[in-house]
VEXDREN-2710 file (C-alpha; in Angstrom, 1 decimal):
% VEXDREN-2710
k/r/px/py/pz
1/MET/-0.2/28.5/1.0
2/ARG/2.2/26.4/-1.0
3/ARG/5.0/27.1/1.5
4/ALA/2.8/26.3/4.4
5/TRP/2.0/22.9/2.8
6/VAL/5.7/22.2/2.2
7/LEU/6.4/23.0/5.8
8/GLN/3.6/20.6/6.8
9/VAL/5.2/17.8/4.8
10/ARG/8.5/18.5/6.5
11/ASN/6.9/18.4/9.9
12/GLN/5.2/15.1/9.1
13/ALA/8.5/13.6/7.9
14/LEU/10.3/14.7/11.0
15/GLY/7.7/12.9/13.0
16/PHE/8.9/9.6/11.5
17/VAL/12.5/10.5/12.1
18/ARG/11.7/11.1/15.8
19/GLU/9.9/7.8/16.0
20/PRO/12.4/5.4/14.3
21/ALA/10.5/2.3/15.5
22/VAL/7.5/3.3/13.3
23/LEU/9.8/3.9/10.3
24/VAL/11.6/0.6/10.8
25/PHE/8.3/-1.3/11.0
26/ASN/7.1/0.3/7.7
27/LEU/10.3/-0.3/5.9
28/LEU/11.8/-3.5/7.3
29/VAL/8.7/-5.8/7.8
30/PRO/7.8/-5.9/4.1
31/LEU/11.5/-6.2/3.1
32/PHE/11.9/-9.1/5.5
33/ILE/8.9/-11.0/4.1
34/VAL/10.1/-10.5/0.5
35/LEU/13.6/-11.7/1.4
36/ILE/12.3/-14.8/3.2
37/GLU/10.3/-15.6/0.0
38/ALA/13.5/-15.1/-2.1
39/VAL/15.7/-17.2/0.1
40/ALA/13.1/-20.0/0.5
41/PHE/11.7/-20.3/-3.0
42/GLY/13.6/-17.8/-5.2
43/SER/15.5/-20.4/-7.3
44/THR/12.4/-22.4/-8.1
45/ASP/12.0/-22.5/-11.9
46/LEU/8.6/-21.5/-13.3
47/GLN/9.2/-23.1/-16.7
48/ALA/5.7/-24.6/-16.8
49/GLN/3.8/-21.4/-16.1
50/LEU/6.3/-18.7/-17.1
51/PRO/9.2/-19.9/-19.3
52/GLY/12.4/-18.2/-18.4
53/TYR/11.3/-17.0/-15.0
54/ARG/12.1/-18.1/-11.5
55/VAL/10.0/-17.4/-8.4
56/VAL/12.4/-14.6/-7.4
57/ASP/11.7/-12.8/-10.7
58/THR/8.0/-12.4/-9.6
59/LEU/8.8/-11.1/-6.1
60/PRO/8.9/-7.4/-7.1
61/ALA/5.1/-7.6/-7.6
62/LEU/4.8/-9.0/-4.1
63/ALA/7.0/-6.2/-2.8
64/CYS/4.7/-3.7/-4.4
65/ILE/1.7/-5.1/-2.7
66/MET/3.4/-5.5/0.7
67/PHE/4.6/-1.9/0.8
68/ALA/1.4/-0.4/-0.5
69/MET/-0.7/-2.3/2.0
70/ILE/1.4/-2.0/5.1
71/ILE/2.3/1.7/4.7
72/GLY/-1.0/2.7/3.2
73/VAL/-3.4/0.8/5.4
74/PHE/-1.5/0.6/8.6
75/GLY/0.5/3.9/8.3
76/MET/-2.5/6.1/7.3
77/SER/-5.1/4.5/9.6
78/VAL/-3.0/4.5/12.8
79/GLY/-1.3/7.8/12.1
80/LEU/-4.5/9.6/11.2
81/ALA/-6.4/8.1/14.1
82/SER/-3.6/9.3/16.4
83/MET/-4.1/12.8/15.1
84/ILE/-7.9/12.5/15.7
85/GLU/-7.5/11.2/19.2
86/SER/-4.9/13.9/20.2
87/ARG/-7.1/16.6/18.6
88/THR/-4.3/17.6/16.3
89/LEU/-6.7/17.6/13.3
90/ALA/-9.2/19.7/15.3
91/GLY/-6.4/22.2/15.9
92/ALA/-5.4/22.1/12.2
93/SER/-8.9/23.2/11.2
94/LEU/-8.0/26.7/12.6
95/ARG/-4.8/27.0/10.5
96/PRO/-4.3/28.0/6.8
97/GLY/-5.1/25.0/4.6
98/GLY/-6.9/23.3/7.5
99/VAL/-7.3/19.5/7.8
100/PRO/-6.7/18.8/4.0
101/PHE/-3.2/20.3/4.2
102/MET/-2.2/18.1/7.2
103/VAL/-3.8/14.9/5.7
104/THR/-2.4/15.3/2.2
105/ALA/1.1/16.2/3.7
106/TYR/1.0/13.0/5.7
107/ALA/-0.1/11.0/2.7
108/VAL/2.8/12.4/0.7
109/VAL/5.3/11.3/3.4
110/LEU/3.8/7.8/3.4
111/LEU/4.1/7.7/-0.4
112/VAL/7.8/8.7/-0.1
113/ILE/8.4/6.0/2.5
114/THR/6.7/3.4/0.2
115/VAL/9.0/4.4/-2.7
116/ILE/12.1/4.2/-0.6
117/GLY/11.2/0.8/0.8
118/LEU/10.1/-0.6/-2.6
119/THR/13.2/0.7/-4.3
120/ALA/15.4/-0.9/-1.6
121/SER/13.6/-4.2/-1.9
122/ILE/13.9/-4.4/-5.7
123/ALA/17.5/-3.3/-5.5
124/VAL/18.3/-6.1/-3.1
125/LEU/16.6/-8.6/-5.5
126/PHE/18.6/-7.3/-8.5
127/ILE/21.9/-7.4/-6.6
128/GLY/21.3/-10.7/-4.8
129/TRP/19.4/-12.7/-7.3
130/HIS/19.8/-10.9/-10.7
131/ILE/16.1/-10.8/-11.3
132/ARG/14.7/-9.9/-14.7
133/PRO/13.8/-6.2/-15.2
134/PRO/10.2/-5.0/-15.6
135/SER/8.6/-5.3/-19.0
136/GLN/7.0/-1.9/-18.7
137/PRO/8.6/0.1/-15.8
138/LEU/6.7/3.3/-16.3
139/LEU/3.3/1.6/-16.3
140/VAL/4.4/-0.4/-13.2
141/ALA/5.2/2.9/-11.4
142/LEU/1.8/4.4/-12.3
143/ILE/-0.1/1.3/-11.1
144/VAL/2.0/1.3/-7.8
145/LEU/1.1/5.0/-7.4
146/LEU/-2.6/4.2/-8.0
147/GLY/-2.6/1.2/-5.7
148/THR/-0.8/3.0/-2.9
149/THR/-3.3/5.9/-3.2
150/ILE/-6.2/3.5/-2.8
151/MET/-4.6/1.7/0.2
152/THR/-3.9/5.1/1.8
153/LEU/-7.5/6.1/1.2
154/LEU/-8.6/2.9/2.8
155/GLY/-6.5/3.6/5.8
156/ALA/-8.0/7.1/6.0
157/TRP/-11.5/5.6/5.9
158/ILE/-10.6/3.3/8.8
159/ALA/-9.2/6.2/10.8
160/GLY/-12.4/8.2/10.3
161/LEU/-14.6/5.2/11.3
162/VAL/-12.8/4.2/14.5
163/GLY/-11.1/7.4/15.7
164/SER/-8.4/5.8/17.9
165/PRO/-5.0/4.4/17.0
166/ARG/-5.5/1.1/18.9
167/ALA/-8.8/0.4/17.2
168/ALA/-7.4/1.4/13.9
169/GLN/-4.5/-1.0/14.3
170/GLY/-7.0/-3.8/15.1
171/VAL/-9.2/-3.1/12.1
172/ALA/-6.2/-2.6/9.8
173/SER/-4.9/-6.0/10.9
174/ALA/-8.2/-7.6/10.2
175/ILE/-8.3/-6.2/6.7
176/PHE/-4.6/-6.4/5.8
177/PHE/-3.9/-10.1/6.4
178/PRO/-6.9/-11.5/4.4
179/MET/-6.3/-9.0/1.7
180/LEU/-2.6/-10.0/1.4
181/PHE/-3.2/-13.7/1.4
182/LEU/-6.1/-13.4/-1.1
183/SER/-4.2/-11.1/-3.4
184/GLY/-2.4/-13.9/-5.2
185/ALA/1.0/-12.5/-4.2
186/ILE/1.7/-15.2/-1.7
187/PHE/0.2/-18.2/-3.5
188/PRO/-2.1/-18.5/-6.6
189/ILE/-5.7/-18.0/-5.7
190/ASP/-6.8/-20.8/-8.1
191/SER/-5.6/-23.3/-5.5
192/ILE/-8.1/-22.1/-2.9
193/PRO/-11.8/-22.9/-2.6
194/LEU/-14.1/-21.2/-5.1
195/GLY/-15.9/-19.1/-2.4
196/LEU/-12.5/-17.6/-1.3
197/GLN/-11.6/-17.0/-4.9
198/THR/-14.8/-14.9/-5.3
199/LEU/-13.9/-13.0/-2.2
200/ALA/-10.4/-12.4/-3.4
201/LYS/-11.6/-10.9/-6.6
202/ALA/-13.7/-8.4/-4.6
203/LEU/-10.7/-7.0/-2.8
204/PRO/-8.4/-4.3/-4.1
205/GLY/-5.2/-6.2/-3.3
206/TYR/-6.0/-8.9/-5.9
207/HIS/-6.5/-6.3/-8.6
208/MET/-3.4/-4.4/-7.8
209/TYR/-1.3/-7.6/-7.9
210/GLU/-2.9/-8.6/-11.2
211/LEU/-1.9/-5.3/-12.8
212/VAL/1.6/-5.1/-11.4
213/ALA/2.4/-8.8/-12.3
214/ALA/1.0/-8.4/-15.8
215/LEU/3.1/-5.2/-16.4
216/TRP/6.3/-6.5/-14.7
217/LEU/6.4/-9.8/-16.7
218/VAL/6.8/-10.2/-20.4
219/ASP/3.9/-11.0/-22.8
220/GLN/1.2/-11.1/-20.2
221/PRO/-2.5/-10.1/-20.9
222/PHE/-3.4/-6.8/-19.5
223/PRO/-6.3/-7.1/-16.9
224/ALA/-8.3/-4.1/-17.9
225/TRP/-11.1/-5.1/-15.5
226/SER/-8.6/-4.7/-12.6
227/LEU/-7.8/-1.2/-13.7
228/ALA/-11.5/-0.3/-13.9
229/TYR/-12.0/-1.8/-10.4
230/LEU/-9.2/0.3/-8.9
231/GLY/-10.6/3.4/-10.5
232/VAL/-14.1/2.8/-9.2
233/ALA/-12.7/1.9/-5.7
234/MET/-10.8/5.2/-5.5
235/LEU/-14.0/7.2/-6.6
236/LEU/-16.0/5.4/-3.9
237/LEU/-13.5/5.8/-1.1
238/VAL/-13.3/9.6/-1.3
239/PRO/-17.0/10.3/-0.4
240/ALA/-16.8/7.4/2.2
241/ILE/-13.9/9.2/3.9
242/ARG/-15.7/12.6/3.9
243/LEU/-18.8/10.9/5.4
244/SER/-16.8/9.2/8.2
245/PHE/-15.0/12.4/9.1
246/SER/-18.1/14.6/8.9
247/ARG/-19.4/12.6/11.9
248/ARG/-16.5/13.5/14.1
249/GLU/-16.7/16.7/16.1
250/GLY/-14.1/19.4/15.2
251/VAL/-12.6/17.4/12.2
END
């Protein structure tokens, strides 16, 4: 069974290799946005808010959010919806390991792509702008793993609800852009109306950014509430995905 799952991971990875446009979108779009921020605002001093830091020193947190959201939400929702529409998942139910093997293998490939893209982005920031290293790198990695898992689960839920790649792309776009701009990664949410601040704090992107930023920077308070939020969100998404898929014939 383990060998069958490993082969499934390989097959899913080969699918990205055969469709380089998809891989380029997942890797280069987040990197491009991070680099634009670095070039445009990177040298700005944050002495008033964060002594010793520049804007570019905070961009790794933005990169974490960008890659987790784009690859998790878009990658999982569109890819999984394509499998539903093509009846690939229905066929997988007849094989060893069934649908869980295929879905988890695809999720692992998305996670590897996230790590590759994020590593490349942070490396470029280190080389080009000599950014400050993370305060707690191991904890940052764990939060990125947790956040990416939640975004991937969110993408799987979207796929289960809509069932077609075109609809999944539309729904993912409708969710991704508000969640990104209300995460605090692009601009501080305390500068927006109170109603939008309340909405921002109800979204997982805000809490992931709060955790990554707090652990990347030095001497920042740890937002325990954000960690609790992400834990509850993950627990709620799992049954929501099962329910959405249980309503689809043959999946």
